[in-house]
C-alpha positions in Angstrom: 51.2 117.3 -137.9 52.6 114.1 -136.3 55.3 114.0 -138.9 56.3 117.6 -138.2 56.4 117.0 -134.5 58.5 113.9 -135.1 60.9 116.0 -137.2 61.2 118.6 -134.5 61.9 116.0 -131.9 64.7 114.5 -134.1 66.2 117.9 -134.5 66.1 118.4 -130.7 67.7 115.1 -130.2 70.5 115.8 -132.7 71.0 119.2 -131.1 71.2 117.7 -127.7 73.6 115.0 -128.9 75.8 117.7 -130.5 75.9 119.7 -127.3 76.7 116.6 -125.3 79.5 115.7 -127.7 80.9 119.3 -127.4 80.7 119.1 -123.6 82.4 115.7 -123.5 85.1 116.9 -126.0 85.7 120.1 -123.9 85.9 118.1 -120.7 88.3 115.6 -122.3 90.5 118.3 -123.6 90.6 119.9 -120.1 91.4 116.6 -118.5 94.2 115.9 -121.0 95.6 119.3 -120.5 95.4 118.9 -116.7 97.0 115.4 -117.0 99.9 116.8 -119.1 100.4 119.7 -116.7 100.4 117.2 -113.7 102.8 114.9 -115.5 105.3 117.8 -116.1 104.9 118.9 -112.5 105.7 115.4 -111.3 108.8 115.3 -113.6 109.9 118.7 -112.2 109.4 117.4 -108.6 111.5 114.3 -109.5 114.2 116.4 -110.9 114.2 118.7 -107.9 114.4 115.7 -105.6 117.3 114.2 -107.6 119.1 117.5 -107.3 118.7 117.6 -103.5 119.8 114.0 -102.9 122.5 114.1 -105.6 124.0 117.2 -104.0 124.2 115.6 -100.5 127.5 113.9 -101.3 129.3 117.1 -102.1 127.9 118.7 -99.0 129.3 115.8 -96.9 132.6 116.2 -98.6 132.8 119.9 -97.7 131.6 119.3 -94.2 134.2 116.7 -93.3 136.8 119.1 -94.4 135.9 121.3 -91.5 134.5 119.1 -88.8 135.4 115.6 -87.7 133.4 112.9 -89.5 131.6 111.8 -86.3 130.7 115.4 -85.6 129.2 115.8 -89.1 127.2 112.6 -88.7 125.9 113.5 -85.2 125.0 117.0 -86.2 123.2 115.8 -89.3 121.2 113.4 -87.3 120.6 115.8 -84.5 119.2 118.6 -86.7 117.0 116.2 -88.5 115.7 114.9 -85.2 114.9 118.4 -84.0 113.1 119.2 -87.2 110.8 116.1 -86.8 110.3 116.6 -83.1 107.2 118.9 -83.4 105.6 116.3 -85.7 106.4 113.6 -83.1 104.6 115.6 -80.5 101.6 116.2 -82.8 101.3 112.6 -83.9 102.3 110.9 -80.6 98.8 109.4 -80.1 98.7 107.8 -83.6 102.0 105.9 -83.1 102.0 102.2 -82.3 104.5 102.5 -79.4 104.4 98.7 -78.9 106.7 98.5 -81.9 109.1 101.2 -80.7 112.1 98.9 -81.2 111.2 98.5 -84.9 111.0 102.3 -85.3 114.5 102.6 -83.7 115.8 100.0 -86.0 114.5 101.8 -89.0 116.1 105.0 -87.7 119.4 103.3 -87.3 119.4 101.6 -90.7 117.8 104.4 -92.6 119.8 107.3 -91.2 121.9 106.6 -88.2 124.5 104.1 -89.4 124.7 105.4 -93.0 125.4 109.0 -91.7 128.6 107.8 -90.0 129.6 105.5 -92.9 129.3 108.3 -95.5 131.1 110.9 -93.3 134.1 108.6 -92.6 134.2 107.3 -96.2 134.2 110.7 -97.9 137.4 111.7 -96.2 139.1 109.3 -98.6 136.9 108.9 -101.7 135.3 111.4 -104.0 131.8 112.6 -103.9 131.3 111.3 -107.4 132.2 107.7 -106.5 130.1 107.9 -103.3 127.0 109.0 -105.4 127.5 106.2 -107.9 128.0 103.5 -105.3 125.0 104.7 -103.4 122.8 103.8 -106.5 123.4 100.1 -105.5 120.6 100.5 -103.0 117.7 99.3 -105.2 119.8 96.2 -106.1 120.5 95.3 -102.5 116.8 96.0 -101.7 115.9 93.3 -104.2 118.5 90.9 -103.1 117.6 91.2 -99.4 114.0 90.9 -100.3 114.7 87.6 -102.0 117.1 86.1 -99.4 115.5 87.4 -96.2 111.9 88.2 -96.9 111.2 85.4 -99.5 110.3 87.8 -102.4 109.8 86.1 -105.8 112.9 85.1 -107.6 113.2 86.2 -111.3 116.2 85.6 -113.4 116.1 89.1 -115.0 116.3 90.6 -111.5 119.3 88.4 -110.7 121.1 89.5 -113.9 120.4 93.1 -112.8 122.0 92.5 -109.4 125.1 90.8 -111.0 125.5 93.7 -113.4 125.2 96.3 -110.7 127.7 94.6 -108.4 130.0 94.2 -111.4 129.9 98.0 -111.9 130.6 98.6 -108.2 133.5 96.2 -108.3 134.9 97.9 -111.4 134.7 101.3 -109.7 136.4 100.1 -106.5 139.1 98.0 -108.3 140.1 100.5 -111.0 139.8 103.4 -108.5 142.6 101.7 -106.4 144.9 101.2 -109.4 144.0 97.5 -110.0 144.9 96.5 -106.5 143.3 96.4 -103.1 144.8 99.0 -100.8 143.8 100.4 -97.4 141.4 103.0 -99.0 139.3 100.2 -100.4 137.6 99.8 -97.1 136.1 103.4 -97.5 134.5 102.4 -100.8 133.0 99.4 -99.0 131.6 101.8 -96.3 129.4 103.3 -99.1 128.3 99.8 -100.2 127.5 98.9 -96.5 125.4 102.1 -96.3 123.5 101.0 -99.4 122.9 97.6 -97.6 121.6 99.4 -94.6 119.2 101.5 -96.8 118.1 98.2 -98.5 117.3 96.5 -95.1 115.5 99.6 -94.0 113.3 99.6 -97.1 112.4 95.9 -96.7 111.6 96.3 -93.0 109.3 99.2 -93.7 107.6 97.4 -96.6 107.2 94.1 -94.8 106.7 95.0 -91.1 105.5 98.6 -91.0 103.3 98.6 -94.1 100.3 99.4 -91.9 101.9 102.6 -90.6 101.6 106.0 -92.3 104.8 107.1 -93.9 104.9 110.4 -92.0 104.7 108.5 -88.7 107.6 106.2 -89.7 109.8 109.1 -90.7 108.9 111.1 -87.6 109.5 108.5 -85.0 112.5 106.9 -86.6 114.4 110.2 -87.2 113.5 111.7 -83.8 114.4 108.4 -81.9 117.9 108.5 -83.4 118.4 112.2 -83.9 117.6 113.6 -80.4 120.1 111.3 -78.6 122.7 112.0 -81.4 122.4 115.8 -80.6 123.1 115.1 -76.9 126.1 113.0 -77.7 127.4 115.7 -80.0 127.2 118.5 -77.5 128.3 116.5 -74.4 131.1 114.3 -75.8 132.8 116.2 -78.7 134.6 119.5 -79.2 132.0 120.6 -81.8 131.4 124.0 -80.2 135.1 124.7 -79.9 135.6 123.9 -83.6 132.6 125.9 -84.6 133.9 129.0 -82.8 137.6 128.7 -83.7 137.8 127.2 -87.2 137.9 129.9 -89.9 135.1 128.1 -91.8 133.2 126.8 -88.8 130.0 128.6 -89.5 130.2 127.8 -93.2 130.5 124.1 -92.3 127.5 124.4 -90.1 125.6 125.8 -93.0 126.6 122.8 -95.1 125.3 120.4 -92.5 122.1 122.4 -92.0 121.4 122.2 -95.8 122.2 118.5 -95.7 119.9 117.9 -92.7 117.0 120.2 -93.3 116.9 120.1 -97.1 118.6 116.8 -97.9 116.9 114.8 -95.2 113.7 116.4 -93.8 112.4 118.3 -96.9 113.5 115.5 -99.3 111.8 112.8 -97.3 108.5 114.7 -97.2 108.7 115.4 -101.0 109.6 111.8 -101.7 106.6 110.4 -99.8 104.3 112.9 -101.4 105.6 111.9 -104.8 104.9 108.2 -104.1 101.3 109.1 -103.0 100.6 111.3 -106.0 102.2 108.9 -108.6 103.4 105.4 -107.7 106.5 103.9 -106.1 108.0 102.8 -109.5 108.0 106.4 -110.8 109.3 107.9 -107.5 112.1 105.3 -107.4 113.5 106.5 -110.7 115.3 109.1 -108.6 118.0 106.4 -108.3 118.8 106.8 -112.0 119.3 110.6 -111.8 121.1 111.0 -108.4 124.5 109.6 -109.7 124.4 112.1 -112.6 124.0 115.0 -110.2 126.7 113.7 -107.9 129.0 113.3 -110.9 128.3 116.8 -112.1 129.1 118.2 -108.7 132.4 116.2 -108.7 133.4 117.7 -112.0 132.5 121.2 -110.8 134.6 120.7 -107.7 137.6 119.5 -109.7 137.4 115.8 -109.0 139.2 113.5 -111.5 136.6 111.8 -113.6 137.8 108.9 -115.8 136.1 106.6 -118.4 135.7 103.8 -115.9 133.5 106.0 -113.7 131.0 106.2 -116.6 131.3 102.5 -117.4 130.8 101.5 -113.7 127.8 103.9 -113.5 126.3 102.5 -116.7 126.6 98.9 -115.4 125.0 99.8 -112.1 122.1 101.8 -113.6 121.5 99.0 -116.2 121.4 96.6 -113.3 118.9 98.8 -111.5 116.8 99.0 -114.7 116.8 95.2 -115.2 116.0 94.6 -111.5 112.7 96.5 -112.0 111.5 94.5 -115.0 
């Protein structure tokens, strides 16, 4: 009888183990399916973000064909500031106002100064070149981190910076017919904008790392955008241009998309992508944006030559090596 009982117990144990294995297998399969679905969702978000930011250069080009470049910059900043204003009111008690000057600096470097540089530059250079040169930002972020903020120095990263700068030099030099002409300065405007973005990234990462990303975006954009809107309405003929230019309202639509989608929505998506994945994955947007900008340039009839692809390849290879 004891032997029979023991046999029954063994069968029960085996049955229990079999059921447990099935439950584990089922749970594992569900988890893997969920992980695969999430991974594809993250790639779709990355692609959507690249499309938004990569399209901003053609929108700037179209806008400065209707409004003055300073009007485009001020309107872009003003609309972004207005969009973030409700968030500023809501989060006002959570902001460390003792560091207001740092938030203003982030606003100037991350949006204010680059908005003017891009607007003036794209009166003279193509949106394709602007998009490609903008991809220098990760390299300048690394370089400034090493020189100013004492980040670790690795030779592979230095090689990446050299390659990236070589690609930018190639684009600028060949784009000017192997000589430095007056238009060269407008290419350098984009490079300077990339330097501003790089300083901004290092300031946020080293000084404001204890602040929530939504607070940084809200305060920095509002602090720059609201005054910009006042300057636009009080010191320029924007309203006259809007009402009298045949494409005035179309131009306003371009800048609205640039501000509300390319700045506000894209910023929110980018920070969410960082939180749900990691900064390295989210930063790969830098590889895709130039391709989108190049595609828009071809669609708009811009002249694309072999050296554009060579310069872009050098820059993106430099970006890749700088992340090793």
